[in-house]
N, C-alpha and C positions, 0 to 999 in steps of 0.2 A: 504494500500500500504506500504510494508516494504522496507525501503531503506538500502542498504549495501554499503560497500567500497571495491573496487577492484583495482588491479594494472593494469595500461595501459602502453603499450610501445609506447613512442612518435615516435620512428624511424619506427617501424613496423606498427603502427596504429592499434594494436589489444590488446586484453586482455592477461595479463600474465597468463600462465598455467604451472604448474610444471609437471614433468613426474612421474607417480606412478611406482616405481621400481618393484612392484609385478605383476601389470597387464599390464604395458606398455602403459596405457591410460593417456592422459593429464587431469590434474585436475585444475580447477579454484577455487581459495580461495576467499570466500566472507566473509568479516569481518563485525561484527555488530557495531564495534566502529572504528572511524577514527584513533585513536592513535595506535591501534593494527595493522592496515594496514600499517601505517607509519613505525612502528617498523620492520615489516616483510620486507618492502622495503629497509630499512637501512641495515638489515642483508644480503639481497641479494646483495646489493651494496658492502658491506664489503667483501663478498666472490667472488667479481668480476664476479658475474653471470649476472647481468643486471645493467647498470648504467643510463639508460634512462627512468626508470619507474617513474610514478607519480600516486598518489592516486586519485581516482575519485569516487564520490557518484553516485549511480544509483539504479534503481528499481530492487529488487531481482528477480521478475518474468521475467524481460527482460533478465537477465543473465541466468536464468534457461532455458528459451526458446532457447537462442542462444547456450547453451551447448548441448541441444538436437539436434539442427540442425547440429552442427559441430562434434557431436560424442564425446564430452568432458564429463567428470564427473565434479562434483562440490562438495564443502564442505562449510559449514557455520561455521565460527570460532567465537565463543562467547567470551565475555570479560574475562571469567575465564579460557580460554584455551590459551596455548602458543605453537606456532609451530616454528620450526627451519628449514630453507631451507636445503635440502640434495643434 
């Protein structure tokens, strides 16, 4: 069982997903390390994109299954990768 860190919106009660500008599809970021998820959350907050997000640890397979149900894409962000909100 692989655990990942995702961002959850406390106000909306759902997983944070960014919009892929090329496909128009929503993408859920799954981080392998909590520090990376927290850094991404802080970057989003600094850009005034979302201020009610929190980091949550969850099972990777659960996130993947929910993405399939709701038609979202997903990406797994390893510790050697750095992503910046757009």
